[in-house]
C-alpha positions in Angstrom: 0.2 0.1 0.2 1.6 3.6 -0.7 1.7 5.7 1.6 0.8 9.5 1.5 3.3 11.9 2.4 0.9 14.9 2.4 0.3 16.4 5.8 -3.7 16.4 6.9 -4.9 20.1 5.7 -5.9 22.5 8.6 -4.8 25.9 10.0 -1.9 25.9 12.2 -2.0 27.5 15.8 0.0 30.2 14.8 -2.4 30.9 11.8 -5.6 30.7 14.3 -3.8 33.0 17.0 -3.0 35.8 14.0 -6.8 35.5 13.0 -8.1 36.1 16.7 -5.5 39.0 17.0 -6.7 40.5 13.5 -10.5 40.0 14.5 -9.5 41.8 18.1 -7.7 44.6 16.5 -11.0 45.2 14.3 -13.1 44.6 16.7 -11.3 47.7 18.9 -11.7 50.0 16.1 -15.3 49.4 14.8 -17.2 49.6 18.4 -16.6 53.2 19.2 -17.3 53.9 15.8 -20.7 52.2 16.3 -21.2 53.8 19.2 -20.5 57.4 18.0 -22.8 57.2 14.9 -25.4 55.8 17.1 -24.8 58.6 19.6 -24.9 61.2 16.9 -27.9 60.1 15.9 -29.7 60.5 19.2 -28.2 64.0 19.6 -29.6 64.5 16.2 -33.1 63.6 17.0 -33.1 65.5 20.2 -32.4 68.2 18.5 -35.2 68.1 16.5 -37.4 67.5 19.8 -35.8 70.4 21.2 -36.8 72.5 18.3 -40.1 70.9 17.9 -40.4 72.3 22.0 -39.3 75.9 21.2 -41.2 76.5 18.1 -44.1 75.2 20.1 -43.7 77.9 22.9 -43.2 80.5 19.9 -46.8 79.5 18.4 -48.0 80.3 21.8 -46.5 83.8 22.0 -48.5 84.5 18.7 -51.3 83.6 20.4 -50.9 85.4 23.7 -49.5 88.9 23.0 -45.9 87.9 22.8 -45.9 86.5 26.1 -44.6 82.8 26.1 -46.2 80.7 29.1 -46.1 82.4 32.3 -45.0 82.0 35.7 -48.5 81.6 37.0 -50.2 78.6 34.6 -52.9 76.6 36.8 -51.4 73.1 37.7 -55.1 71.7 35.0 -53.3 70.4 32.1 -55.9 71.7 29.1 -55.9 75.3 29.9 -54.1 78.5 29.0 -55.3 80.8 31.8 -53.7 82.3 34.4 -54.3 81.9 38.6 -56.4 84.8 39.7 -54.3 87.8 41.3 -50.7 86.2 39.7 -49.1 86.9 43.0 -47.1 83.7 43.3 -45.4 81.5 40.7 -47.1 78.4 40.1 -46.1 76.7 36.7 -44.7 73.2 37.0 -43.3 72.3 33.7 -45.8 69.9 33.0 -48.4 72.5 33.0 -45.7 74.4 30.4 -45.8 71.4 28.5 -49.6 71.6 28.6 -50.1 74.7 27.4 -47.8 73.9 24.3 -50.2 71.0 23.6 -53.3 73.1 23.7 -52.0 76.3 21.9 -48.9 75.4 20.6 -50.0 71.6 18.8 -47.4 69.9 20.7 -49.4 66.8 22.5 -46.8 64.1 22.1 -44.9 64.0 25.4 -42.1 61.8 24.2 -40.6 64.5 22.7 -39.9 65.7 26.1 -37.5 62.6 26.7 -33.9 61.7 25.5 -33.3 58.1 24.2 -29.5 58.9 25.7 -31.5 59.8 29.4 -30.6 57.1 30.9 -33.6 58.3 34.3 -35.5 60.1 31.8 -39.2 58.5 31.6 -39.3 56.5 28.2 -42.5 55.6 26.5 -44.6 58.6 27.0 -47.8 58.8 25.0 -50.3 62.2 24.6 -49.8 65.0 27.1 -53.7 66.1 27.1 -56.4 63.6 27.4 -58.4 63.8 23.9 -61.3 63.1 25.6 -61.6 65.9 28.3 -58.5 68.4 27.2 -58.7 69.5 30.8 -56.9 66.5 31.9 -53.4 65.0 31.4 -53.9 61.7 29.5 -54.5 58.3 32.0 -51.6 56.9 29.8 -48.9 54.8 31.8 -46.5 55.4 31.8 -48.1 58.7 32.7 -46.5 62.3 31.4 -47.9 64.2 34.6 -45.0 63.3 37.2 -42.5 61.9 34.4 -38.9 62.7 34.2 -38.2 64.8 31.6 -34.9 65.8 29.4 -35.3 69.4 29.2 -35.8 72.4 31.3 -37.3 75.3 30.5 -37.9 79.2 31.5 -41.1 80.0 32.4 -42.2 84.1 32.2 -40.5 85.0 28.9 -41.5 87.7 26.5 -40.7 87.5 22.8 -39.2 91.0 23.1 -36.5 89.7 25.7 -34.0 89.4 22.7 -33.3 86.5 20.0 -30.9 85.1 22.1 -32.6 84.5 25.5 -32.4 80.8 26.3 -36.2 79.2 26.3 -35.5 75.5 26.5 -31.8 73.5 27.0 -30.7 70.1 28.3 -31.2 69.0 31.8 -28.2 69.7 33.7 -26.8 72.5 33.0 -25.4 74.7 36.2 -26.2 78.0 37.0 -22.8 79.6 37.4 -20.2 77.7 35.5 -22.1 77.1 32.4 -21.5 73.3 32.3 -23.4 70.3 32.7 -23.2 67.9 35.3 -21.0 65.2 35.0 -22.9 62.5 36.0 -25.3 60.8 33.3 -28.0 60.5 36.3 -28.3 64.6 36.3 -27.2 65.0 32.9 -28.2 63.7 29.5 -25.5 63.4 27.9 -23.0 64.2 31.2 -20.2 66.9 30.9 -20.5 66.7 27.1 -23.2 69.5 27.0 -26.3 70.1 26.1 -28.7 71.5 23.6 -29.9 75.1 24.1 -32.9 76.6 21.8 -32.9 79.9 21.8 -36.1 82.7 21.3 -34.8 83.6 17.9 -35.7 80.3 17.0 -32.2 78.7 16.7 -31.1 75.6 18.3 -27.2 74.7 19.0 -25.4 72.1 20.8 -22.7 73.0 23.2 -19.8 71.6 25.2 -19.9 74.7 28.0 -21.1 78.0 27.9 -17.8 79.8 28.1 -14.6 79.8 30.1 -15.7 83.0 31.9 -18.4 85.4 31.9 -16.3 87.8 29.7 -16.2 84.8 26.7 -19.9 83.9 27.7 -21.7 82.0 24.7 -24.8 83.8 25.6 -26.1 87.2 26.1 -27.3 88.6 29.4 -30.2 90.7 30.1 -28.3 94.0 30.1 -26.4 93.1 26.5 -23.2 91.8 28.1 -21.7 88.7 27.7 -22.4 85.9 30.3 -21.8 81.9 30.7 -24.9 81.9 33.3 -28.4 81.3 31.7 -29.8 82.6 34.6 -28.3 86.1 34.1 -30.3 85.8 30.2 -33.9 86.9 31.3 -34.7 89.6 34.4 -35.3 89.4 37.7 -38.2 92.1 38.6 -38.9 93.0 42.2 -41.4 94.6 44.0 -45.3 93.7 43.4 -43.9 92.2 40.3 -41.3 90.0 41.5 -43.6 86.4 40.6 -43.4 87.7 37.0 -39.2 86.9 36.8 -38.7 84.0 34.7 -38.4 80.6 36.6 -36.6 77.2 35.4 -38.7 74.7 35.5 -37.9 71.2 35.9 -39.7 67.4 35.6 -40.8 66.1 39.4 -37.7 63.1 39.9 -35.6 64.7 37.5 -31.6 64.5 38.9 -29.8 67.7 38.7 -26.9 67.2 40.7 -25.0 70.4 40.6 -27.7 71.3 38.0 -30.5 73.9 38.0 -33.4 72.8 40.2 -36.8 73.5 39.6 -38.3 77.1 40.5 -35.0 78.6 40.0 -35.4 82.4 39.5 -33.9 84.3 36.7 -31.1 87.2 38.1 -30.4 89.3 35.0 -30.8 92.9 35.0 -31.9 95.2 32.2 -30.0 97.9 31.2 
């Protein structure tokens, strides 16, 4: 019988280790790239959502003599009236959103939550009950009381200037113009956030400036600033309740960021 002198076909150990090493290198390159593409897509979606919120606020202002949702909206969902007398700030982020749903045409609660938000209430439906618009929708999860990804100012007027922030990504700190590093408190952590302005434009910022002199915002008196609270005026005396105030959702982590009902601190020229 003739013996076969050809060795058995197959991969050597060196060849297998080489292939495994190449696969590992490719994975190390591709996985971060795929993650970055997904993150950019989510931020683009958030930009569209915050623009929708801001534009709904501008539509509301057109129907209310230039006033965006005020500081004295009642907690009842489907109303655009004001608390009689208006001597104390009563507006919540939910009543603000409800006013936009009724007069601004934005009844989709899902636009208020980023898919990137680790603590945001995902899967929200309508804000208002279509059968009785003076009630919040009885969905599960419910919009009223949900953890939302954006904060806004109540009490703004269209005349306050095109560079006045209207709504921004949750987690923005008052003094430093940066976003909280914790993803429990800030949607993107210290990477930054979106800001929608009264002029209708929206921008993503890593931070709002290294100091006030080089701030990327415009204060109520026209100076540069990195402090969002300085961009809207503070009123005194009997009109103090009209001072624009930060609105934040119940249960939303803010960390070093702005908490609900924080008043603006700007001064007019």
